[in-house]
Structures are given as structure tokens and as C-alpha cells.
C-alpha positions as CSV (number, residue, x, y, z in Angstrom):
1,M,-0.1,-0.1,-0.3
2,I,1.8,3.4,-1.0
3,N,3.2,5.1,2.7
4,N,0.9,8.3,2.7
5,M,-1.9,8.3,-0.2
6,N,-2.5,12.2,0.7
7,E,0.8,12.8,1.0
8,I,1.7,11.4,-1.9
9,I,-1.3,13.6,-3.7
10,T,-0.1,16.4,-1.9
11,H,3.6,16.5,-3.7
12,L,1.8,15.6,-6.4
13,N,-0.2,19.2,-6.3
14,Y,3.3,20.7,-5.6
15,F,4.9,19.8,-8.8
16,L,1.8,21.5,-11.0
17,T,3.8,25.0,-8.9
18,L,7.0,23.8,-9.9
19,E,8.0,26.8,-12.6
20,K,10.1,25.4,-16.0
21,D,13.8,25.5,-15.4
22,W,12.6,23.7,-12.1
23,D,15.6,21.7,-11.9
24,S,18.2,24.7,-13.3
25,Y,19.3,22.3,-15.7
26,G,16.1,23.7,-18.6
27,S,13.5,21.5,-17.1
28,S,10.1,22.3,-18.8
29,R,7.1,22.6,-15.9
30,I,5.5,19.6,-14.5
31,T,2.2,19.2,-17.1
32,T,-1.9,18.6,-15.5
33,E,-1.7,15.9,-18.0
34,S,1.2,14.0,-16.1
35,I,0.1,14.8,-12.7
36,E,-3.7,13.8,-13.9
37,A,-2.2,10.4,-15.3
38,T,-0.3,10.0,-12.4
39,K,-3.0,9.8,-9.4
40,K,-5.0,7.0,-11.9
41,I,-1.9,5.0,-11.9
42,I,-1.3,5.4,-7.5
43,K,-4.7,4.4,-7.0
44,V,-4.6,1.9,-8.8
45,L,-1.0,0.5,-7.5
46,N,-2.5,2.0,-4.0
47,E,-5.2,-0.8,-4.4
48,I,-2.9,-3.7,-5.5
49,G,-0.5,-3.0,-1.9
50,V,2.1,-1.1,-4.2
51,S,4.3,1.5,-2.1
52,I,6.0,4.0,-4.2
53,F,7.7,7.2,-4.6
54,V,6.8,10.3,-6.9
55,A,9.3,12.8,-8.1
56,P,8.7,15.1,-11.2
57,V,10.9,14.5,-14.4
58,P,12.6,17.7,-16.3
59,D,10.9,16.6,-19.5
60,G,7.4,17.6,-17.8
61,G,6.0,13.9,-16.5
62,V,6.7,13.1,-13.0
63,C,8.3,9.1,-12.3
64,I,7.1,7.0,-10.0
65,E,9.1,4.7,-8.4
66,Q,8.3,1.4,-5.7
67,T,9.5,1.3,-3.0
68,G,9.6,-0.8,0.3
69,T,10.4,-3.8,-0.9
70,N,13.4,-6.2,-0.1
71,T,14.1,-7.6,-3.3
72,S,16.7,-6.6,-5.4
73,L,13.7,-5.2,-8.2
74,E,12.8,-2.7,-9.0
75,Y,10.1,-1.0,-10.9
76,I,9.9,2.6,-12.5
77,L,6.7,4.0,-14.2
78,N,7.5,7.6,-15.6
79,I,4.1,9.2,-16.9
80,N,4.7,11.6,-20.5
81,P,3.7,15.0,-20.4
82,D,0.4,14.3,-22.5
83,G,-0.1,11.7,-19.6
84,E,-1.5,9.1,-22.4
85,S,1.0,7.1,-21.9
86,F,4.3,5.4,-19.7
87,T,7.2,3.8,-20.0
88,L,8.2,1.1,-17.5
89,S,11.4,0.1,-16.5
90,V,12.7,-2.5,-14.8
91,W,16.1,-2.9,-12.2
92,V,17.8,-6.5,-11.1
93,D,21.1,-5.5,-8.7
94,D,20.9,-2.1,-10.3
95,K,20.7,-3.4,-13.7
96,E,18.5,-2.8,-16.2
97,V,16.5,-5.4,-17.8
98,C,13.0,-3.8,-19.2
99,E,14.0,-1.3,-21.1
100,E,11.0,1.7,-22.0
101,L,7.6,-0.9,-22.1
102,R,6.0,1.6,-23.6
103,I,1.8,1.2,-21.4
104,D,-1.1,3.4,-23.0
105,M,-3.4,4.3,-21.1
106,D,-6.1,3.9,-22.7
107,D,-10.1,4.5,-22.1
108,N,-10.8,0.4,-22.2
109,N,-8.7,0.5,-18.6
110,N,-5.5,-2.3,-20.1
111,W,-3.0,-0.5,-18.2
112,I,-4.7,-1.6,-15.8
113,Y,-4.6,-5.1,-16.2
114,S,-0.7,-4.5,-17.3
115,L,-0.3,-3.1,-13.9
116,E,-2.1,-5.5,-11.8
117,K,-0.5,-8.1,-14.1
118,I,3.8,-6.5,-13.2
119,F,2.7,-5.6,-9.6
120,Y,0.9,-7.5,-9.1
121,G,1.9,-10.8,-11.3
122,N,5.2,-10.0,-11.0
123,I,5.3,-11.0,-14.3
124,F,9.2,-10.0,-14.6
């Protein structure tokens, strides 16, 4: 389960206040679309019991990382600035074993099934 859903939502809303170049390296503003998509994703992750950390990404998107596991397996989701898709990277022992698998956030909610299979079904 997400450590503190209210805290995560507060962080996400704060990301919307970041100005362009918030990282002093030319970053874009975090988009409303990426925040709304992230909220949908974290709701699903919370329901399947995944602890996460969120961070802004310089391209205007949001990164979700799985936290609190005792294994060497790590999942990283990068929500695209348009909020229409996200990419998944899987790491084992600090080595990337699945590089940026793209998952579209379609209206049929197939992306929810994909998340459930990845996190709950441990397909990697």
C-alpha cells in the first residue's frame, strides 16, 4: 500500500507549482495531464498494495518508483507529459533488464490490467 496517499497527492499538487527550469537545467513545467494520469496510476497501485515514491521529471512528466521491497527488483514508471502513456523500466541488482516498455492509458482501462500483472502477478 502507498505509504501515505495524502502525502503523495500533496507532492503531486506541489509539482504543478514548479516553474519552467525548476531544476536549473532547462526543465519543462510539470503538466496537469501527467499529474492526472499519475493520480489514476497511484490509485491502482494502492489497491494492489504497492508502496511508491513520486518525483517530477525534467520533460514535464512524473516518475513513480516502487519502494519498500526487500528484493533487488525495482520498477520505475515514467508518466509522459501528455498523460496518455507511461513507460516501464525494470531493474534487478541495479541493472536495467526491461528498458522502457510503453503502456498506453487507453479508455478501455487495459493499462490497469497491465499494472496488475506487472506488480501483483510478478511477470518480471
